[in-house]
C-alpha positions in Angstrom: 60.8 86.7 54.7 58.0 85.2 57.9 55.8 87.5 59.1 57.3 88.5 62.3 60.6 89.7 60.5 59.2 92.2 57.8 57.4 94.0 61.2 58.2 97.5 60.1 57.6 98.6 63.3 60.2 96.7 65.0 63.1 98.8 64.6 65.6 96.0 66.0 67.8 94.2 64.1 66.9 91.6 61.8 69.5 89.0 64.0 67.6 89.8 66.7 64.2 89.0 65.7 65.7 85.7 64.1 67.3 85.0 67.5 64.1 85.4 68.8 61.8 83.3 66.3 64.8 81.2 66.9 64.2 81.1 70.8 60.5 80.5 70.3 61.3 77.2 68.3 63.6 76.0 71.2 63.7 71.9 71.4 66.0 71.1 73.7 68.8 68.6 72.4 67.2 69.5 68.9 69.1 70.8 66.1 69.3 73.7 64.3 68.6 73.9 60.3 71.9 74.6 58.7 73.2 78.7 58.5 72.2 78.6 54.0 68.9 76.5 54.8 67.3 79.5 57.7 68.9 81.9 54.8 67.2 80.6 52.8 64.2 80.3 54.6 64.3 83.8 55.8 65.7 85.7 53.1 68.4 87.4 54.6 72.5 86.8 53.6 74.1 83.6 55.8 75.6 86.7 57.9 72.9 87.0 59.5 71.3 84.0 60.3 75.1 82.9 61.9 75.2 86.5 64.1 71.7 85.7 65.4 72.4 81.9 66.3 76.3 83.5 67.9 73.6 86.0 70.0 71.7 81.9 71.4 75.4 80.9 71.8 76.4 83.8 74.0 72.9 83.0 76.5 74.1 79.1 76.6 70.9 78.1 74.4 72.9 75.9 71.6 76.5 74.7 71.1 77.5 73.7 68.0 80.1 71.0 66.0 82.0 71.5 63.2 80.7 69.3 60.7 78.2 68.4 63.4 75.6 71.1 63.2 74.6 73.2 66.2 71.9 71.9 68.3 69.7 73.1 71.7 71.3 73.0 74.5 68.8 70.6 77.1 68.6 73.0 80.0 66.9 72.3 82.9 62.5 72.9 83.1 62.2 76.3 84.9 59.1 75.2 86.4 60.5 72.5 88.7 61.9 73.8 92.1 65.2 73.9 92.7 67.3 70.5 93.3 67.8 69.8 97.5 71.4 70.2 98.4 71.2 66.1 98.7 69.7 65.6 95.5 72.9 67.5 94.1 74.9 65.5 96.2 73.3 62.4 95.3 74.2 63.2 91.3 77.6 64.6 92.4 78.1 61.1 94.3 77.1 58.9 90.4 79.4 61.0 88.4 82.2 60.6 90.7 81.3 57.0 90.4 81.3 57.0 86.8 84.4 58.2 86.9 86.2 56.8 88.2 84.8 53.7 86.4 86.3 55.6 83.1 89.6 56.1 84.9 89.9 52.3 85.5 88.3 51.5 82.2 91.1 53.5 80.7 94.2 52.6 83.3 93.3 48.6 81.7 93.4 50.4 78.1 96.5 51.5 78.2 97.8 48.5 80.0 97.3 46.4 77.7 98.4 49.0 74.8 101.7 48.8 76.9 101.8 45.1 77.2 101.3 45.0 73.5 103.7 47.2 72.7 106.8 45.4 75.1 106.5 42.2 72.7 
C-alpha cells in the first residue's frame, strides 16, 4: 500500500484516499488499471477499489464499459476561457451536420437491406 494510504493521521476511509490517488493520476482518456490490479497494488480488497472508482464515477471523472475497462473522461481544461456563444453554436452546427450525414447513410443502408429482403 502506498505511503499516502497508510498515513495514520488521515481519518478518511481508505476508498476515499484511493479515489484521491486516482484523481491525482488523471490522464484524459487514459485507462485505469483493473480493480484486481489496483487492489493488489494497494493491498486492499477489490470492493474497496470499486468504491473508490464509484466515487470518481459519481463525480463524472470516469466511465466504465463491461469487458472494456474504466477510463478517465476527457474533460475541458479549466484554465481555458469558456467558449463564446458563437463557438458553441458553430460546434453544434458541425454536430448536427454529422448527424444528418449519419441519418442519410443509415437510411441508405436500410433501403439496401429492404431491397435485398424483397428478392
